C-alpha positions as CSV (number, residue, x, y, z in Angstrom):
1,M,287.1,7.2,166.7
2,V,284.7,4.8,165.0
3,Q,286.0,2.6,162.2
4,I,283.6,1.0,159.7
5,Q,284.8,-1.4,156.9
6,F,282.9,-2.3,153.8
7,K,284.1,-5.1,151.5
8,D,282.9,-5.6,148.0
9,H,283.2,-8.7,145.9
10,G,284.1,-7.0,142.7
11,P,287.3,-7.4,140.6
12,G,289.4,-5.3,142.9
13,L,291.6,-2.3,142.1
14,A,295.0,-2.3,140.7
15,R,297.6,-0.3,142.6
16,S,297.5,2.5,140.1
17,E,293.7,2.8,140.4
18,R,293.9,2.9,144.2
19,R,295.9,6.1,144.1
20,T,293.1,7.9,142.1
21,V,289.9,6.1,143.1
22,F,288.8,9.1,145.3
23,D,289.4,11.7,142.6
24,P,286.4,13.2,140.9
25,F,285.2,11.6,137.6
26,I,287.7,8.7,137.8
27,R,286.4,5.3,136.9
28,G,288.2,1.9,136.9
29,T,289.4,0.5,133.7
30,R,287.2,-2.5,134.1
31,A,284.1,-0.4,134.7
32,V,284.9,1.6,131.5
33,S,285.7,-1.5,129.4
34,E,282.5,-3.3,130.5
35,Q,280.4,-0.2,130.1
36,V,279.2,-0.2,133.8
37,P,277.0,2.9,134.3
38,G,278.3,5.7,136.4
39,N,280.2,8.9,136.3
40,G,283.0,8.4,138.9
41,I,281.8,11.0,141.4
42,G,280.5,8.8,144.2
43,L,283.7,8.0,146.1
44,N,284.9,11.6,145.8
45,L,281.6,12.8,147.4
46,V,282.0,10.3,150.2
47,K,285.6,11.5,150.8
48,R,284.5,15.1,150.9
49,I,281.6,14.5,153.2
50,L,283.8,12.5,155.6
51,A,286.4,15.2,155.5
52,A,283.8,17.8,156.4
53,H,283.1,15.8,159.6
54,D,286.8,15.3,160.4
55,G,286.8,11.8,159.1
56,A,288.6,9.9,156.4
57,I,288.2,6.9,154.0
58,S,290.8,4.6,152.6
59,V,290.9,1.5,150.3
60,Q,292.8,-1.7,150.3
61,S,292.5,-4.2,147.4
62,R,294.2,-7.2,146.0
63,P,292.7,-8.2,142.6
64,P,290.7,-10.3,142.0
65,D,289.4,-10.4,145.6
66,G,287.4,-7.2,145.7
67,A,288.2,-4.1,147.7
68,T,287.8,-3.1,151.4
69,F,286.9,0.5,152.2
70,T,287.6,1.8,155.7
71,V,285.7,4.8,157.0
72,I,287.0,6.5,160.2
73,L,284.9,9.1,162.0
74,P,285.5,10.9,165.3
75,V,283.2,10.3,168.2
76,Y,282.6,13.5,170.1
77,E,282.2,13.7,173.9
78,G,278.6,13.2,174.9
79,A,277.7,11.4,171.7
80,A,275.6,8.3,172.3
81,Y,275.9,5.3,169.9
82,E,275.2,1.6,169.8
83,T,277.1,-1.1,168.1
84,E,275.6,-3.5,165.7
85,T,277.0,-6.2,163.5
86,V,275.2,-6.9,160.3
87,I,276.2,-10.0,158.3
88,N,274.9,-10.3,154.7
């Protein structure tokens, strides 16, 4: 398995929002109240694409410190890959 983590620097997600963040057309309360553009479909699409490839995505968050999304994908026998660390 390959595990990739993405951390954002946003406001984070409340526990109640973490349970539904991958549901279609769900947006965080802060995104709605601050009128951040979007329709709440992106994370649901990511979850569905990963599931189609036998992978998964999860989120951990502790407001106000942003959120960390973890993607897990299988590595199939014979697959070649390289590792690279990118720091922004």
